[in-house]
C-alpha positions in Angstrom: 79.7 82.3 -4.8 76.4 83.9 -6.0 74.8 80.7 -4.7 76.1 81.3 -1.2 74.9 85.0 -1.5 71.3 83.7 -2.9 71.2 81.3 -0.1 72.3 83.8 2.7 69.8 86.3 1.0 67.0 83.5 1.1 67.7 83.0 4.9 67.5 86.6 5.4 64.2 86.3 4.1 63.0 83.4 5.8 64.4 84.9 9.0 62.2 87.8 8.3 59.3 85.8 7.5 56.2 84.3 9.4 55.8 80.5 10.1 52.9 80.6 7.5 54.9 82.7 4.8 57.7 80.2 5.5 55.6 77.0 5.0 54.3 78.7 1.6 57.5 79.5 0.5 59.0 75.9 1.3 56.0 74.6 -0.7 56.3 76.9 -3.8 60.1 76.0 -3.9 59.2 72.2 -3.9 56.7 72.5 -6.3 59.4 74.6 -8.5 61.7 71.8 -8.0 59.3 69.2 -8.8 58.7 70.8 -12.3 62.1 70.9 -13.0 62.9 67.1 -12.3 59.8 66.8 -14.5 61.1 68.4 -17.5 64.3 66.9 -17.3 62.7 63.5 -17.1 60.5 64.3 -20.1 63.2 65.6 -22.1 65.4 62.4 -21.3 62.5 60.2 -22.3 62.0 62.3 -25.5 65.6 61.7 -26.1 65.6 58.0 -25.5 62.6 57.6 -27.5 63.9 59.3 -30.4 67.3 57.4 -30.1 65.2 54.2 -29.8 63.2 54.7 -33.1 66.3 55.7 -34.9 67.9 52.2 -33.6 65.0 50.3 -34.9 65.0 52.1 -38.1 68.5 51.2 -38.5 67.9 47.5 -37.6 65.1 47.4 -39.8 66.8 48.6 -42.9 69.9 46.3 -41.9 67.3 43.1 -41.5 66.2 44.2 -44.8 69.5 44.1 -46.3 70.6 40.7 -45.0 67.2 39.1 -46.2 67.9 40.2 -49.6 71.3 38.8 -49.6 70.4 35.7 -47.8 67.3 35.2 -50.0 69.6 35.5 -53.1 71.8 33.1 -51.8 69.2 30.3 -50.8 67.4 30.9 -54.4 70.8 29.9 -56.0 71.3 26.6 -53.6 67.4 25.9 -54.2 67.8 26.4 -57.8 70.6 24.0 -57.9 68.8 21.6 -55.7 65.7 21.7 -57.8 67.4 21.5 -60.7 69.3 18.1 -59.5 65.8 16.9 -58.3 64.2 17.6 -61.9 66.7 15.4 -63.3 66.5 12.8 -60.9 62.6 12.9 -61.1 62.4 12.9 -64.8 64.9 9.9 -64.8 62.9 8.1 -62.3 59.6 9.2 -64.1 60.9 7.9 -67.6 61.9 4.6 -65.8 58.4 4.3 -64.2 56.6 5.2 -67.2 58.5 2.5 -69.2 57.7 0.0 -66.6 54.0 1.0 -66.6 53.9 0.6 -70.1 55.4 -2.6 -70.2 53.0 -3.8 -67.2 50.2 -2.3 -69.1 50.9 -4.3 -72.4 51.4 -7.6 -70.1 48.0 -6.9 -68.7 46.4 -6.2 -71.7 47.9 -9.5 -73.2 46.5 -11.2 -69.5 43.5 -9.3 -70.0 42.6 -10.7 -73.3 43.6 -14.2 -72.4 41.4 -14.1 -69.6 38.5 -12.8 -71.3 39.1 -15.8 -73.8 39.4 -18.2 -70.8 36.2 -16.5 -69.2 34.3 -16.7 -72.3 34.9 -20.7 -72.8 34.2 -21.1 -69.2 30.9 -19.4 -69.4 30.3 -21.1 -72.4 30.8 -24.4 -70.8 29.0 -22.9 -67.6 25.9 -22.2 -70.0 26.1 -25.4 -71.4 26.0 -27.2 -68.2 23.2 -25.1 -67.1 21.2 -25.8 -70.1 21.7 -29.7 -70.0 20.5 -29.2 -66.3 17.7 -27.0 -67.1 16.4 -29.7 -69.7 17.1 -32.5 -67.1 14.8 -30.5 -64.6 12.1 -29.5 -67.1 11.7 -33.1 -68.3 11.4 -34.2 -64.7 8.8 -31.2 -64.0 6.9 -32.0 -67.2 6.7 -35.9 -66.2 5.7 -34.8 -62.7 2.8 -32.4 -64.0 1.4 -35.1 -66.3 1.2 -37.7 -63.5 -0.3 -34.8 -61.4 -2.9 -34.0 -64.1 -3.6 -37.7 -64.7 -4.3 -38.2 -61.0 -6.6 -35.0 -60.7 -8.6 -35.9 -63.8 -9.1 -39.5 -62.4 -10.2 -38.3 -59.0 -12.2 -35.5 -60.8 -14.2 -37.9 -62.7 -14.7 -40.4 -59.9 -16.0 -37.3 -57.6 -18.1 -36.2 -60.4 -19.6 -39.8 -61.1 -20.3 -40.3 -57.2 -21.9 -36.9 -56.9 -24.2 -37.4 -59.7 -25.0 -40.9 -58.3 -25.9 -39.5 -55.0 -27.8 -36.6 -56.2 -30.0 -38.8 -58.4 -30.4 -41.2 -55.5 -31.4 -38.1 -53.2 -33.8 -36.9 -55.7 -35.5 -40.1 -56.0 -36.0 -40.3 -52.1 -37.2 -37.0 -51.8 -39.9 -37.6 -54.6 -40.7 -40.8 -52.6 -40.9 -39.0 -49.3 -43.1 -36.2 -50.9 -45.3 -39.0 -52.3 -45.7 -40.6 -48.8 -46.3 -37.5 -47.2 -49.1 -36.5 -49.6 -50.5 -40.1 -49.2 -50.7 -39.9 -45.3 -52.0 -36.2 -45.6 -55.2 -37.4 -47.9 -55.7 -40.2 -45.4 -55.8 -37.8 -42.6 -58.0 -35.5 -44.4 -60.4 -38.5 -44.9 -60.3 -39.8 -41.7 -61.2 -36.6 -40.4 -63.9 -35.9 -42.7 -65.6 -39.1 -41.5 -65.1 -38.3 -38.2 -66.8 -35.2 -38.2 -69.8 -36.7 -40.1 -70.3 -39.3 -37.3 -69.7 -36.6 -34.5 -72.5 -34.4 -36.6 -75.0 -37.4 -36.7 -74.4 -38.5 -32.9 -74.9 -34.8 -32.2 -78.2 -34.7 -33.9 -79.6 -37.8 -32.2 -78.6 -37.1 -29.1 -80.0 -33.4 -29.2 -83.5 -35.1 -30.7 -83.6 -37.6 -27.8 -83.0 -34.8 -25.2 -85.8 -32.7 -26.7 -88.2 -35.7 -26.4 -87.3 -36.5 -22.9 -87.3 -32.9 -22.1 -91.2 -32.8 -23.3 -92.2 -35.7 -21.4 -90.5 -34.7 -18.3 -92.2 -31.5 -18.9 -95.7 -33.3 -19.1 -94.9 -35.1 -15.9 -93.8 -32.2 -14.0 -96.6 -30.2 -14.7 -99.0 -32.6 -13.9 -97.1 -33.1 -10.7 -96.4 -29.3 -9.9 -100.1 -28.8 -10.4 -101.0 -31.4 -7.7 -98.5 -30.0 -5.6 -99.7 -26.5 -6.3 -103.0 -27.4 -5.0 -101.9 -29.1 -2.2 -99.5 -26.1 -1.4 -102.6 -23.5 -1.8 -104.5 -25.4 0.6 -101.7 -25.8 3.0 -100.9 -22.1 2.1 -104.0 -20.9 3.0 -104.1 -22.8 6.2 -100.9 -21.6 6.8 -101.6 -18.3 6.1 -104.5 -18.3 8.4 -102.4 -20.1 10.9 -99.3 -18.0 10.6 -100.4 -14.5 8.9 -97.2 -13.2 10.1 -94.8 -15.3 8.2 -96.3 -14.9 5.1 -94.3 -12.3 4.2 -90.8 -14.2 4.9 -92.3 -17.2 3.3 -93.1 -15.5 0.2 -89.9 -14.1 -0.1 -88.3 -17.5 0.4 -90.3 -19.0 -2.1 -89.2 -16.9 -4.7 -85.7 -17.6 -3.5 -86.5 -21.1 -3.8 -88.0 -21.1 -7.0 -85.0 -19.0 -8.7 -82.5 -21.7 -6.8 -84.7 -24.7 -8.3 -84.6 -23.1 -11.6 -80.8 -22.8 -11.2 -80.5 -26.3 -10.1 -82.5 -27.7 -13.2 -80.4 -25.8 -15.6 -77.2 -26.9 -14.1 -78.3 -30.4 -13.9 -79.4 -30.4 -17.7 -76.0 -28.7 -18.6 -74.4 -31.3 -16.1 -76.2 -34.0 -18.1 -75.3 -32.9 -21.6 -71.9 -32.4 -20.7 -71.5 -36.4 -19.3 -73.1 -37.6 -22.2 -71.1 -35.5 -24.8 -67.8 -36.1 -22.7 -68.7 -40.3 -22.7 -69.4 -39.9 -26.6 -66.2 -38.1 -27.1 -64.5 -40.4 -24.9 -65.6 -43.4 -27.3 -64.5 -41.4 -30.2 -61.0 -40.5 -28.9 -60.2 -43.8 -28.0 -61.1 -45.2 -31.5 -59.2 -42.2 -33.0 -56.2 -43.0 -30.5 -55.9 -46.3 -31.8 -56.2 -45.4 -35.4 -53.8 -43.0 -34.9 -51.6 -45.2 -32.9 -51.4 -47.7 -35.9 -50.8 -44.5 -38.3 -48.1 -43.4 -36.1 -46.5 -46.9 -35.7 -46.5 -47.0 -39.4 -45.2 -43.5 -40.0 -42.2 -44.0 -37.3 -41.4 -47.3 -39.2 -41.1 -45.4 -42.3 -39.4 -42.6 -40.8 -36.7 -45.0 -39.1 -36.0 -46.7 -42.3 -35.6 -43.2 -44.3 -33.4 -41.9 -41.4 -31.4 -45.4 -41.5 -31.1 -44.8 -45.3 -30.0 -41.2 -45.0 -27.2 -42.2 -42.3 -25.8 -44.7 -44.7 -25.6 -42.1 -47.6 -24.2 -39.6 -45.1 -21.6 -42.1 -43.9 -20.9 -43.0 -47.8 -20.6 -39.7 -48.3 -18.2 -38.9 -45.4 -16.0 -41.9 -46.1 -16.0 -40.5 -49.9 -15.2 -36.8 -48.7 -12.5 -38.4 -46.1 -10.9 -40.4 -49.0 -10.6 -37.6 -51.2 -9.3 -35.1 -48.6 -6.6 -37.7 -47.8 -5.8 -38.0 -51.4 -5.7 -34.3 -51.7 -3.7 -33.9 -48.4 -1.2 -36.2 -49.9 -0.9 -34.7 -53.2 -0.7 -31.5 -51.6 2.1 -32.6 -49.2 4.1 -34.1 -52.3 4.0 -31.1 -54.2 5.2 -29.1 -51.4 8.2 -31.3 -50.6 8.9 -31.3 -54.5 8.6 -27.4 -54.5 10.7 -27.3 -51.1 13.2 -29.9 -53.1 13.6 -28.0 -56.0 13.8 -24.7 -54.0 16.9 -26.3 -52.2 18.1 -27.3 -55.4 18.1 -23.9 -56.7 19.5 -22.2 -53.7 22.3 -24.9 -53.6 23.2 -24.1 -57.2 23.0 -20.5 -56.7 25.6 -21.0 -53.7 27.8 -23.2 -55.9 27.5 -20.4 -58.4 28.4 -17.9 -55.8 31.3 -20.0 -54.3 32.8 -20.7 -58.3 32.9 -16.9 -58.5 34.8 -16.5 -55.3 37.1 -19.2 -56.1 37.5 -17.9 -59.5 39.0 -14.7 -58.0 41.4 -16.8 -55.8 42.7 -18.6 -58.6 46.5 -18.1 -59.7 47.6 -17.1 -63.3 48.6 -20.9 -63.8 45.1 -22.2 -62.7 43.3 -19.7 -65.0 45.5 -20.6 -67.9 45.3 -24.6 -67.1 42.0 -25.3 -65.1 42.2 -28.9 -65.4 45.2 -31.0 -64.5 46.8 -33.2 -67.3 46.0 -36.8 -67.5 48.7 -39.1 -66.3 47.3 -41.9 -68.9 49.3 -42.8 -71.9 47.7 -42.4 -75.4 47.0 -45.8 -75.8 45.4 -46.0 -72.6 43.1 -42.9 -73.2 41.9 -44.1 -76.4 41.1 -47.5 -74.9 39.1 -45.3 -72.1 37.4 -43.7 -74.9 36.5 -46.6 -76.7 34.9 -48.1 -73.4 33.4 -45.0 -72.9 31.3 -45.3 -76.3 30.3 -48.9 -75.3 26.6 -48.9 -74.1 26.5 -49.9 -70.3 25.0 -52.7 -69.0 24.6 -52.1 -65.2 21.9 -49.9 -63.8 24.8 -47.8 -61.9 26.5 -47.2 -65.2 23.5 -46.0 -66.9 22.8 -43.5 -64.2 26.6 -42.2 -64.3 25.8 -41.3 -68.1 23.4 -38.4 -66.9 26.2 -36.9 -65.0 28.9 -36.8 -67.8 28.7 -33.1 -68.0 30.0 -32.8 -64.7 33.2 -34.7 -65.3 35.3 -31.4 -65.6 33.7 -30.2 -62.4 34.9 -33.5 -60.6 38.7 -33.1 -62.4 38.7 -29.4 -60.8 37.7 -30.8 -57.3 40.0 -33.5 -57.3 42.6 -31.0 -58.3 41.6 -28.6 -55.4 41.4 -31.8 -53.0 45.0 -32.7 -53.9 46.1 -29.4 -53.3 44.6 -29.1 -50.0 46.4 -32.3 -48.9 49.7 -31.1 -50.1 49.1 -27.5 -48.2 48.0 -29.6 -45.0 51.3 -31.7 -45.4 53.4 -28.6 -45.9 51.3 -26.9 -42.7 52.6 -29.9 -40.6 56.4 -29.8 -42.0 56.2 -25.9 -41.0 54.8 -26.5 -37.5 57.3 -29.2 -36.8 60.0 -26.5 -38.2 58.4 -24.0 -35.9 58.4 -26.3 -32.7 62.3 -26.9 -33.1 62.9 -23.3 -33.5 60.9 -22.4 -30.4 63.0 -25.2 -28.2 66.4 -23.7 -29.8 65.2 -20.1 -29.0 64.0 -21.1 -25.9 67.6 -22.7 -25.2 69.4 -19.8 -26.3 67.6 -17.5 -24.0 68.1 -19.8 -21.0 71.8 -19.7 -22.0 71.9 -15.6 -21.7 70.1 -15.3 -19.0 70.9 -16.3 -15.2 68.1 -17.1 -12.7 67.5 -19.5 -9.6 64.9 -21.8 -11.8 67.5 -21.8 -14.7 70.6 -22.8 -12.2 68.8 -25.9 -10.9 68.8 -27.3 -14.0 71.5 -28.3 -16.3 73.0 -24.5 -17.8 74.7 -24.0 -21.1 76.9 -21.5 -19.3 78.6 -24.2 -17.0 79.1 -26.4 -20.0 82.2 -26.2 -22.3 80.4 -26.9 -25.3 76.7 -25.7 -26.1 74.7 -27.2 -29.0 75.0 -25.3 -32.0 72.2 -23.1 -32.6 72.1 -23.4 -36.7 69.3 -25.3 -38.2 70.0 -27.5 -41.1 67.6 -26.1 -43.8 65.3 -28.8 -45.1 63.8 -29.4 -48.4 60.5 -27.8 -47.1 62.1 -24.7 -46.2 64.0 -24.1 -49.3 61.1 -24.8 -51.3 58.8 -21.7 -52.6 56.8 -20.2 -49.9 52.9 -19.5 -51.3 50.5 -17.2 -49.5 47.5 -19.2 -48.7 43.9 -17.6 -47.9 41.5 -20.1 -46.5 38.2 -20.3 -48.1 36.0 -20.1 -45.3 37.5 -17.1 -44.1 36.7 -15.7 -47.4 33.4 -17.2 -47.7 32.3 -15.6 -44.4 33.8 -12.2 -45.4 31.7 -12.2 -48.6 28.7 -14.0 -47.6 
């Protein structure tokens, strides 16, 4: 009732208000209602949060209590399990410890035996190696002695031939020096004589030319005086007749005198030169004849010396070629011997490496008994030893004595070869058995499968009785199987 009254009062208030006041009033009222709704929501949210926190605390406490109780239960069960496991492990550990102790004792015994066997094998190997080294050293010593003797012989021959060639060369050089000195003395004497002849001939020609010059001068002076008088007379008459050409004539005369004097001097020089040329030609001819004779003698001597030098060079080249061939052959043989020795050494090292690898692959039985027992009786073995003690009569038997140290090696080699043949036969048997099993397996698969290709042939499903699949065990199958590792595979992996 009061609410209705309030509503009526509000309606009365709204009736007395304007539109703006009414809108403002409505907005204020809506805001008041919104604030009340928000307060209610906040109170509800706070209440729910408090309740949620309380529940979380309670759930955490309960979870903690459950965890504590569950841990106690788990500890008890786990402790029981651990006690049982510890008891089992202690028993297992004691058993394993006892087994390990027994294995260690067995291994210690095997190790001591293996050390003894390895020491024995090492001693035998060292003895074989010492024997081989002694043989090799003996061969090397003999080869070195032969090489030294050959080298000494070649050195002695080379030194003797060298001394002989050097002495002969010195003699020929002395002979050539004597011949050269004699030829030089001869040419010096011939040159002195030719100079003396030339000087005497020159003096004679000079004196003769002086005398002829005086005679010609006297004769020419008389002729010139007569001519001069005639010329003076003609000159006077001519001057009288030709006074105007006198000046030209004087100039021409002076020129003529100079030309005559030059011609005279040139003629005298030409005559002297012709005389000297003829004399020199005669002397040149005589000296050419003498020099040609001497040159022919020298040419013959030079050819003889050249021929001897060529012969000596040919002998020396032949000796050098022979020595070079000997040295080449010696070098080739020494290189071949060194290569052979290196090959033997590498082969020995490879054999030692293979022996080490084979020793790793040996079984316990092979380590204990590396050599097979002889099939001979005691009497046959004694007779064989007696025959071995007798001196051999054939060359092959004597050569075999050098390789007695390899008897153990051949025994082990023959043993390995026999084992290889046995393994090959066993492999063939296993291959045949595998083929039979494949055939039976194929028949079985054809019998349990249905297809067009199988139905075309004889099908075991359509047969009343099919062959049994049981295979009779053979003797090879019943025998013990051994794991075999091929030596080629091991060598490829280790080398």
